[in-house]
C-alpha positions as a printed Julia matrix, in Angstrom:
89×3 Matrix{Float64}:
 -3.7   -12.53    7.14
 -1.27  -11.26    4.55
 -2.43   -7.66    4.93
 -2.14   -7.9     8.71
  1.33   -9.47    8.4
  2.63   -6.66    6.18
  0.95   -3.69    7.87
  0.55   -4.57   11.57
  3.82   -2.84   12.48
  2.19    0.5    11.67
 -0.52    0.0    14.3
 -3.26    2.62   14.35
 -1.58    4.62   11.57
 -3.4     2.37    9.07
 -7.1     2.18    9.79
 -8.33    0.79    6.48
 -7.21   -1.08    3.38
 -9.24   -1.44    0.18
 -8.34   -4.32   -2.11
 -9.38   -4.69   -5.73
 -8.38   -7.66   -7.84
 -9.24   -7.92  -11.51
 -8.35   -9.85  -14.64
 -7.7    -7.1   -17.16
 -8.03   -8.98  -20.45
 -9.9   -12.12  -19.48
 -8.86  -15.55  -20.76
 -6.17  -14.28  -23.14
 -3.52  -14.62  -20.42
 -0.33  -12.68  -19.94
  0.54  -10.06  -17.37
 -3.07   -9.13  -16.78
 -3.89   -9.79  -13.13
 -4.39   -6.36  -11.54
 -3.89   -6.04   -7.77
 -4.8    -2.63   -6.39
 -4.32   -1.8    -2.7
 -5.29    1.49   -1.07
 -4.38    2.14    2.57
 -5.63    5.07    4.6
 -5.24    6.4     8.09
 -4.21    9.32   10.28
 -0.82   10.68    9.35
 -0.58    8.79    6.04
 -3.56   10.08    4.11
 -4.2     7.66    1.24
 -1.51    5.42   -0.15
 -2.19    3.58   -3.42
 -0.21    0.72   -4.97
 -1.04   -1.19   -8.14
  0.69   -4.31   -9.46
  0.17   -6.23  -12.71
  1.27   -9.86  -12.73
  0.62  -13.2   -14.41
 -0.49  -14.73  -11.09
 -2.82  -13.2    -8.48
 -0.94  -14.7    -5.53
  2.43  -13.35   -6.66
  0.85  -10.0    -7.57
 -0.74   -9.68   -4.13
  2.57  -10.47   -2.41
  4.47   -7.9    -4.48
  1.79   -5.25   -4.07
  1.65   -5.74   -0.3
  5.43   -5.44   -0.01
  5.33   -2.21   -2.0
  2.35   -0.95    0.04
  4.23   -1.5     3.31
  7.21    0.45    1.93
  4.97    3.27    0.71
  3.15    3.51    4.06
  6.51    3.61    5.86
  7.7     6.43    3.57
  4.46    8.33    4.12
  4.85    8.07    7.9
  8.47    9.27    7.69
  7.42   12.25    5.57
  4.7    13.06    8.08
  7.2    12.92   10.96
  9.7    15.1     9.09
  6.95   17.61    8.3
  5.91   17.81   11.97
  9.53   18.28   13.08
 10.0    21.08   10.54
  6.82   22.81   11.75
  8.24   22.93   15.29
 11.43   24.75   14.26
 11.7    28.5    14.22
 13.78   30.13   11.47
């Protein structure tokens, strides 16, 4: 639900998201919960965001927010590139 909430505005531009969660140093604690998100789709290629946090839930929320921003930037770059291709110097 969280992934859909953050990325649904991009529609078919995002056709897949890989999620990997891991505890980097086991029971020792600290900022060791790794949340890795990789989105892919037409016009965005692959967008990768990684977040380290003390808590998985907070790490997932932060990573998803950053992923949505990164996907938006990738789409804007793609649009700008297509506009520039259409211009004649």
